[in-house]
C-alpha positions in Angstrom: 126.4 102.4 32.9 126.1 103.4 36.7 128.2 106.4 38.3 129.9 103.6 40.8 130.7 101.0 38.0 132.6 103.7 35.8 134.5 104.1 39.0 134.9 101.1 39.4 136.0 100.0 36.1 138.1 102.7 36.0 139.8 101.7 39.4 140.3 98.4 38.0 142.2 99.3 34.7 144.4 102.1 36.2 145.2 99.2 39.6 146.8 97.2 36.7 149.8 99.7 36.3 150.4 100.1 40.1 152.6 97.8 42.1 150.6 95.3 44.2 150.5 97.8 47.3 148.8 100.2 45.5 146.6 97.9 43.5 145.6 96.4 47.0 144.6 100.1 48.1 142.3 100.6 44.8 140.5 97.4 45.8 140.0 98.5 49.1 139.0 102.2 48.1 136.4 100.5 45.6 135.3 98.1 48.2 134.8 100.8 50.6 133.1 103.0 47.8 130.5 100.6 47.0 129.5 100.0 50.4 129.0 104.3 50.8 126.6 104.1 48.0 124.3 101.0 49.5 124.1 102.8 52.4 123.5 106.0 50.6 120.6 104.0 48.4 118.6 102.5 51.1 118.8 106.1 53.4 117.2 108.1 49.7 114.8 104.9 49.5 112.7 106.1 52.6 110.8 103.2 52.2 111.6 100.0 54.4 110.2 97.7 51.1 112.7 99.3 49.2 116.1 99.0 51.5 115.1 95.6 51.8 115.3 94.8 48.5 118.5 97.0 47.9 120.0 95.1 50.6 118.9 91.6 48.8 120.2 93.2 45.5 123.6 93.7 47.3 124.1 90.4 49.1 123.6 89.0 45.1 126.1 91.3 43.5 129.2 91.4 46.4 128.1 88.0 48.1 130.8 86.4 45.9 127.8 83.6 44.8 130.0 83.0 41.7 126.9 82.2 39.6 126.8 85.3 37.1 123.5 86.2 38.6 121.8 83.2 37.5 120.1 83.3 40.5 121.2 79.6 41.9 118.8 78.4 44.6 121.2 76.7 46.1 123.2 79.4 46.2 121.2 82.2 47.4 120.5 79.7 50.4 124.1 80.1 51.7 124.9 76.4 50.3 126.9 75.5 47.9 125.1 72.1 47.2 122.4 71.4 44.8 121.3 67.7 45.3 119.2 67.7 42.7 121.5 68.0 40.2 123.9 65.6 38.6 125.9 65.8 35.7 128.6 63.7 34.5 129.9 62.3 31.2 131.3 58.7 30.0 134.4 60.5 29.3 134.9 61.7 32.9 134.0 58.7 34.4 136.6 56.9 32.3 139.3 59.0 33.2 138.1 59.7 37.1 138.4 55.8 37.6 141.5 55.8 35.2 143.2 58.5 37.4 141.9 57.3 40.4 143.5 53.8 40.1 147.1 55.6 39.2 147.2 57.9 42.4 145.9 54.8 44.2 149.3 53.2 43.3 148.0 50.2 41.4 150.2 48.8 38.9 147.7 47.9 36.0 148.8 46.0 32.7 146.8 46.2 29.5 143.9 48.3 31.1 140.1 48.2 29.4 137.8 50.9 30.7 134.0 50.9 30.3 131.7 53.7 32.0 128.1 55.6 31.4 127.5 58.8 32.1 124.8 60.3 34.2 122.3 63.4 33.7 120.4 63.4 36.6 120.6 62.4 40.9 117.9 59.4 39.9 120.3 57.8 37.9 124.1 56.4 39.0 126.9 56.9 36.7 129.2 53.9 36.4 132.7 53.1 35.4 135.0 49.5 34.9 138.4 48.8 35.1 139.7 45.2 34.0 144.0 45.1 33.9 146.4 42.9 34.5 147.5 42.8 38.1 150.8 40.7 38.0 149.0 37.6 39.0 146.4 37.5 36.6 143.3 39.6 35.2 140.8 41.4 38.0 138.7 44.1 37.9 137.6 47.6 40.1 134.2 48.6 39.5 133.1 52.3 40.4 129.5 53.7 41.1 128.4 57.6 42.2 125.1 58.5 42.6 123.9 61.9 43.6 121.6 62.3 47.3 121.1 64.6 50.0 123.2 63.4 53.0 120.6 64.3 55.4 118.0 61.9 53.5 117.0 59.2 55.8 118.1 55.7 55.6 121.3 56.9 54.1 123.1 55.7 56.9 122.3 51.9 56.2 124.7 52.1 53.3 127.5 52.8 55.5 126.6 50.8 58.4 127.3 46.9 58.8 124.3 44.2 59.6 124.7 42.0 62.5 127.5 39.7 62.2 124.3 36.4 62.8 123.0 36.5 58.9 125.1 38.6 57.3 126.3 38.7 53.9 129.5 39.6 54.1 132.9 37.2 55.7 134.3 40.3 57.0 132.4 44.4 57.6 133.8 47.2 59.5 132.0 50.3 59.9 134.3 53.4 60.0 133.8 57.0 61.4 134.0 59.1 58.4 131.1 58.3 56.8 132.6 54.8 55.1 132.0 50.8 55.1 134.1 48.3 54.3 133.0 45.2 53.1 134.6 41.9 52.6 132.8 38.6 50.7 133.7 34.9 48.9 131.4 33.1 46.9 133.8 30.3 48.1 131.8 26.6 47.7 128.9 28.2 46.1 130.2 29.3 42.9 134.1 28.8 42.2 135.8 31.0 44.8 135.1 34.6 43.4 136.2 36.8 46.5 135.4 40.8 46.5 136.3 43.7 48.6 133.8 46.9 48.2 133.9 50.5 50.2 131.0 52.5 50.1 131.5 56.0 50.9 128.5 58.5 51.8 130.3 61.9 51.1 129.6 65.0 52.7 129.3 66.9 49.1 126.3 64.9 48.6 127.1 61.4 46.9 127.1 57.6 47.3 130.3 56.3 46.5 130.6 52.1 45.6 134.3 51.3 44.7 134.2 47.2 44.4 137.5 44.6 43.6 137.2 41.2 42.3 139.6 38.9 41.6 138.3 38.0 37.8 137.8 39.8 34.9 134.3 40.6 33.5 133.4 37.4 31.6 133.3 37.5 27.9 129.5 35.9 28.0 128.5 38.3 31.0 125.3 38.7 29.3 124.6 34.6 29.4 125.4 33.8 32.9 123.1 34.0 35.4 123.6 36.2 38.5 125.4 39.5 36.3 124.3 42.6 35.4 124.6 43.6 31.9 128.3 45.9 32.9 129.7 42.2 33.7 129.6 42.9 37.4 128.3 40.1 39.6 125.3 40.8 41.8 125.7 40.5 45.7 123.5 37.3 46.2 124.1 35.5 43.3 128.0 34.9 42.1 129.4 34.1 38.5 129.3 30.4 37.6 132.3 28.7 37.1 131.4 28.2 33.5 131.0 31.9 32.9 134.4 32.5 35.3 136.2 30.0 33.0 135.5 31.9 29.8 137.3 35.1 31.1 140.0 36.6 28.8 142.7 35.2 31.1 142.2 31.3 31.4 145.3 31.5 33.8 143.5 33.5 36.4 143.3 31.9 39.2 139.5 32.2 41.3 141.4 31.2 44.6 143.9 34.2 45.0 142.8 37.1 46.8 142.1 40.5 45.0 145.5 42.2 44.7 144.0 46.0 45.5 143.1 45.8 49.4 140.6 47.6 51.4 143.2 50.6 51.9 143.5 51.1 48.0 139.8 50.9 47.5 139.5 53.8 50.5 142.3 55.9 49.0 140.1 55.6 45.5 136.7 56.5 47.0 138.2 59.7 48.7 139.6 60.6 45.4 136.3 60.1 43.3 134.6 62.0 46.0 137.2 64.4 45.5 136.5 64.7 41.9 132.8 65.8 42.1 131.7 69.8 43.4 129.0 70.4 45.6 126.5 71.7 43.1 126.7 68.1 41.3 129.6 69.0 38.7 133.3 66.9 38.0 136.1 68.8 39.0 138.0 69.4 35.8 141.7 68.7 38.0 139.7 65.0 38.6 138.7 64.1 35.3 142.3 65.4 33.0 143.1 63.1 30.1 145.1 60.0 31.9 148.7 60.1 31.3 148.9 64.0 31.3 151.7 66.2 32.5 151.3 68.7 35.7 151.0 72.5 34.6 153.7 74.3 36.3 151.8 75.7 39.5 149.2 72.5 39.7 148.9 73.4 43.2 147.5 76.9 42.6 144.1 76.1 41.0 143.2 73.6 44.3 144.3 76.4 46.3 141.8 79.3 45.1 138.9 76.6 44.8 139.3 76.0 48.1 138.8 79.5 49.6 136.2 80.9 51.2 133.9 81.9 48.4 133.9 85.9 50.6 137.7 86.8 49.8 138.7 88.5 46.7 141.8 86.7 44.9 143.9 89.9 44.2 147.1 88.3 43.0 148.4 85.2 42.5 151.8 82.4 41.4 153.2 79.5 42.4 155.6 76.6 40.6 154.6 72.7 40.5 155.1 71.9 44.5 153.3 75.4 45.9 150.8 78.5 45.4 150.1 81.3 46.7 147.4 84.2 46.8 146.9 87.8 47.9 143.5 87.9 48.4 141.3 90.8 49.9 138.2 90.7 52.4 135.9 92.8 51.0 134.0 94.4 53.9 137.4 94.6 55.8 139.4 95.5 53.1 142.4 93.8 55.1 144.7 92.1 53.1 146.1 88.7 53.3 148.7 86.2 52.0 147.9 82.5 52.2 150.4 79.5 50.5 150.1 76.2 50.4 153.1 74.0 49.9 153.5 70.6 48.6 156.5 69.2 51.1 158.8 66.1 52.4 159.0 67.0 56.0 159.5 69.9 58.4 159.2 70.2 61.9 156.4 68.0 63.0 153.4 69.6 65.4 150.7 66.4 65.0 148.1 67.2 67.2 145.2 65.0 66.1 144.8 61.8 63.9 141.4 61.7 61.6 139.8 58.5 61.2 141.4 58.0 57.5 144.7 57.9 59.1 145.4 61.6 58.0 147.4 63.4 60.5 146.9 66.8 61.0 148.7 69.4 63.0 147.8 73.5 63.6 149.4 76.7 64.7 149.8 80.7 65.7 153.2 82.2 66.0 154.2 85.7 65.5 155.3 87.0 61.6 158.8 88.4 61.0 157.0 92.2 61.1 155.7 93.7 64.2 151.7 92.7 64.9 151.9 90.2 61.8 150.5 86.9 62.6 151.2 83.3 60.7 148.5 81.0 61.2 150.0 76.9 59.7 147.8 74.3 59.1 149.4 70.8 58.0 147.9 67.6 56.8 150.1 64.2 56.3 147.9 61.2 54.5 148.8 58.0 54.7 149.9 57.8 51.2 152.8 60.9 52.3 150.8 63.4 50.7 152.1 66.6 52.7 150.2 69.6 52.5 151.4 72.8 54.6 149.1 76.0 54.4 150.4 79.4 56.0 148.4 82.3 55.9 149.7 86.1 57.1 147.8 89.5 58.0 149.9 91.0 55.2 150.6 91.4 51.6 153.4 88.7 52.0 155.5 86.7 54.8 157.6 89.7 55.0 155.1 92.8 54.9 154.0 94.9 57.2 150.7 94.1 58.4 147.3 94.7 56.7 144.7 94.0 59.1 144.6 93.0 63.2 144.2 89.5 62.2 144.3 87.3 58.6 141.3 87.0 56.6 141.2 83.4 57.3 140.7 81.3 60.4 142.8 78.9 61.7 140.1 76.5 61.3 139.4 77.7 57.9 143.1 76.7 57.4 142.7 73.6 58.9 140.0 72.4 56.9 141.8 73.2 53.1 144.5 71.9 54.4 142.6 68.6 55.4 140.9 69.0 51.8 140.4 65.8 49.6 141.1 68.4 46.5 145.0 67.7 47.0 144.6 64.1 46.2 143.6 65.7 42.6 146.5 67.9 42.7 149.1 65.8 39.8 
């Protein structure tokens, strides 16, 4: 074991018996010691090639990449995204759709969920949900596939065609990479109606969610214009005979889907939050349906949104809030960051996002001299209000530990508006 590794291990073990501020002093000392060791090695090496190698190694070891030294090409290039990877199981897709329906506020009875996973970007993962909506049986479908958002041609998926000749009776292109489409087969195939939302996620996914005013027919495999999973194709609709073979003969084809476009948009956002930039499902979104929230369920979401350069030194929280004390290893500064699910406070909204989320930010003085409080709030249309605050101190009432908080107001705002909060139970 190298000398600096032994020192680091000893400092960490010893710090466990200290108070919070003493542990933070130990962490800052360790960070400064590592920088000195790196500078000393480079000076001894003398050669430019050796110096460059040491800098590269230091970047991998101390950059907070979190890949366990496996050399993830996406991570080493400074990106958290790997568009070549996509892996999700059938059970995870079922849970994502079931949980998303619940969060979208859709009352369901006797649900039947089917799904198919994926092990690569060339194959979409799918799920479908048949349920009683109070007026009969209905259906919701989900498809997720992995893409590079910069790929040419993808914008066509979220852009409505010219009205003349459009297959949609209604279509709206929205500014946050979504298209909402509504169309029916009235007069063609018995009045089957469908709403659909297509979203191009910045995480690198094309998400399609759709709802129908009928469930999947029991004779889907024999019905023309129906895929193997029972989903009607976009241009050929279920025949009245196939629709009549539905498990619920009382279903009326003349009614509209009970799940409106607003709930579909919310479902699409939930699905987006349920996948990470590395092509894996987010464990917060794939929990077994109906499972109870754990104490401090806000905390793991907060930790997942922190800038990668920060080291979490202590943490805590309850079901409605979570907080962390983080250390910036470059500067050694200490910052307290808290996330709270709130139902009301002084409103200071300054911006409304395309999806209707209200956002407000402010910078004020803290209780102690030199302490700065940064705050960013986001209120979603479904009533979820997240408030995040940061202090350049180990706690809101402590003395300052740095000139500025280790996160910027823009970073705090990005954390507040993240769709990942939709996964906090």
